[in-house]
C-alpha positions in Angstrom: 125.0 94.7 134.9 122.9 97.6 133.6 122.8 101.4 133.3 125.9 103.5 132.7 128.3 101.0 134.1 127.2 98.4 131.5 127.5 101.0 128.7 131.0 101.9 129.7 132.1 98.3 129.9 130.5 97.2 126.6 131.9 100.3 124.9 135.4 99.5 126.0 136.1 103.0 127.4 136.3 102.1 131.0 137.9 99.1 132.6 136.6 99.5 136.1 133.4 97.6 136.9 132.4 100.6 139.0 131.7 103.9 137.4 134.0 106.7 138.6 132.4 110.1 139.3 134.2 113.0 137.6 133.0 115.9 139.7 133.4 119.5 138.3 136.1 119.8 135.6 137.2 122.9 133.7 139.1 122.4 130.5 141.3 125.2 129.2 143.1 125.3 125.9 143.6 127.6 122.9 142.0 126.9 119.5 143.6 123.8 117.9 144.8 122.3 121.2 142.4 119.4 121.0 140.2 120.6 123.9 137.0 119.6 122.2 138.2 116.1 121.3 139.4 115.5 124.9 136.1 116.9 126.3 134.1 114.3 124.3 136.4 111.5 125.4 136.1 112.5 129.0 132.3 112.6 128.6 132.3 109.0 127.4 134.7 107.9 130.2 132.7 109.4 133.1 129.2 109.6 131.5 128.8 113.3 132.3 127.8 116.2 130.1 130.0 118.6 128.3 128.7 122.1 129.3 129.5 124.8 126.7 128.4 128.4 127.2 128.0 128.8 123.5 125.5 125.9 123.4 123.7 127.2 126.5 123.3 130.6 125.0 122.0 129.3 121.7 119.6 127.0 123.5 118.1 129.8 125.6 117.7 132.1 122.7 116.1 129.5 120.5 113.7 128.5 123.2 112.8 132.1 124.0 113.3 131.7 127.7 113.4 134.8 129.9 117.2 134.5 130.1 117.4 134.0 126.4 115.3 137.1 125.6 117.6 139.2 127.8 120.6 137.8 126.0 119.1 138.4 122.6 118.4 142.0 123.4 122.1 142.5 124.5 123.4 140.7 121.4 121.2 142.7 119.0 122.8 145.9 120.5 126.1 144.4 119.5 127.2 144.1 123.1 128.8 141.2 125.0 126.5 139.3 127.3 127.4 140.3 130.8 128.8 137.9 133.3 125.7 137.9 135.6 123.5 136.7 132.7 126.0 134.1 131.6 126.3 132.8 135.1 122.5 132.5 135.5 122.3 130.4 132.4 125.2 128.2 133.5 123.6 127.7 136.9 120.3 126.6 135.3 122.2 124.1 133.2 124.4 122.7 136.0 121.3 122.2 138.2 119.9 119.6 135.8 119.9 115.9 136.9 122.6 114.8 134.3 125.1 117.0 136.1 124.7 115.3 139.5 127.9 113.2 139.1 129.9 116.0 137.5 130.4 117.9 134.3 133.1 119.1 131.8 133.0 122.9 131.5 134.1 124.0 128.0 134.3 127.8 127.4 133.4 128.7 131.0 134.7 130.4 133.0 136.2 133.0 130.6 136.9 135.7 133.1 138.1 135.9 136.7 134.7 137.2 137.7 133.1 134.1 136.2 135.7 131.9 138.0 134.9 133.5 141.3 131.1 133.0 140.7 131.8 129.3 140.0 133.8 129.0 143.3 130.8 130.4 145.2 128.4 128.1 143.3 130.4 125.0 144.1 130.6 125.8 147.8 126.9 125.0 147.9 126.9 122.1 145.4 127.0 118.4 146.3 127.8 115.6 143.9 126.8 112.0 143.8 129.9 110.0 144.7 128.5 106.9 146.5 126.7 109.4 148.6 126.3 113.2 148.3 129.4 115.2 149.1 131.3 118.3 148.0 133.9 117.6 145.3 136.9 119.9 144.5 137.1 121.6 141.2 139.8 120.2 138.8 141.2 122.6 136.2 143.1 121.1 133.3 145.0 123.3 130.8 146.0 121.7 127.5 149.3 123.3 126.5 150.4 123.5 122.8 153.0 126.0 121.5 152.2 128.7 119.0 154.1 127.1 116.1 152.3 123.8 116.5 148.9 125.5 116.8 149.6 127.3 113.5 150.5 124.0 111.8 147.3 122.4 113.0 145.0 125.3 112.2 146.6 126.9 109.1 147.0 123.4 107.5 143.2 122.9 107.2 141.7 122.7 103.8 138.0 122.3 102.9 136.3 120.8 99.8 133.7 123.4 98.6 131.6 120.7 97.0 131.3 117.9 99.6 132.5 119.8 102.7 135.2 117.3 103.6 138.0 118.6 105.8 141.7 117.8 105.3 144.9 119.0 106.9 148.0 119.2 104.6 150.3 118.6 107.6 148.5 115.7 109.3 145.7 114.3 107.0 146.5 115.4 103.4 144.5 114.4 100.3 145.9 111.7 98.0 146.4 114.4 95.3 147.8 117.7 96.3 145.1 120.3 97.0 142.4 118.0 95.5 139.5 116.4 97.2 139.7 112.5 97.4 135.9 112.3 97.0 135.1 114.5 94.0 138.4 116.0 92.8 137.4 119.6 93.6 140.2 122.0 94.4 140.4 122.5 98.1 140.0 125.9 99.7 141.3 127.7 102.7 138.5 129.1 104.9 138.9 132.7 106.0 139.1 131.6 109.6 142.0 129.3 108.7 144.2 132.0 107.2 147.4 132.7 109.2 146.7 136.3 110.0 143.2 135.4 111.3 144.6 132.5 113.3 147.3 134.7 114.8 144.7 137.2 116.1 142.5 134.4 117.5 145.5 133.0 119.4 146.6 136.4 120.7 143.0 137.2 121.8 142.8 133.8 123.6 146.0 134.5 125.5 145.0 138.0 126.5 141.6 136.8 127.7 142.8 133.6 129.4 146.0 134.6 131.1 144.4 136.2 134.2 142.2 133.1 134.5 145.2 130.8 134.3 147.0 132.9 137.0 143.9 132.9 139.2 143.8 129.1 139.2 147.5 128.7 139.5 147.6 130.9 142.6 145.0 128.6 144.1 147.1 125.5 143.3 144.3 124.1 141.2 145.8 124.4 137.7 147.1 121.2 136.1 149.0 121.6 132.8 149.1 118.8 130.2 151.3 118.6 127.2 148.9 118.7 124.3 151.5 117.7 121.7 151.5 114.1 123.1 149.5 111.5 121.3 145.8 111.8 121.9 145.6 108.7 124.1 148.5 110.0 126.3 146.7 113.4 126.8 143.5 111.5 127.7 145.4 109.2 130.2 147.0 112.2 131.9 143.7 114.1 132.2 142.0 111.0 133.7 144.8 110.6 136.2 144.5 114.2 137.3 140.7 113.9 137.7 140.8 110.7 139.6 143.8 111.5 141.8 142.2 114.9 142.6 138.9 113.3 143.4 139.5 110.2 145.5 136.2 108.5 146.1 
């Protein structure tokens, strides 16, 4: 056996001898819900890329592409990059060969307008699933309550010397507020202060609620309890993807 199937088997991630195609997947979840962790695990399971709009934007700007130069001009004015430009960048990324079997969208769509664009794009898109065919979009929302998110995010501590990250609630240092490596007093980053976290969570809810309702109304939204153990969240997400995409 060779290729992705062999990698999956030797890595112990997949048990099937035949690689399962993921198709298009959207991951939703607030900061601290574990969305990034699950995206990476799904990438390994299905051998598909994680597509992040932040990464795409930085890539285009750094390469000086035509789209990147347009985005740079917008950002230098202090404005938000408009949906049409973001969607053009996403389309360029999704048309690359590594997305033929599927992709995990992280941070896109962020608005109902972007979601509508994605629907139109997928109507013309075929995926390799033992032959080219159209595959329905799967939307997974990882649900974690406000208090639990605060525990996860506000509990973070950083060593100013070596950069190691701790969490006083889940992964505390051996000595209170001291780094295990060099003994430096741990610090709370500005972004990890409760008042900042609270505003981030409120902003996420305001921005994402219309998108959640858009997908719920279409019957495409699947909600997963993100307070479960990491493996349980992964298993549930895999079941949703594979039951929603019978090959």
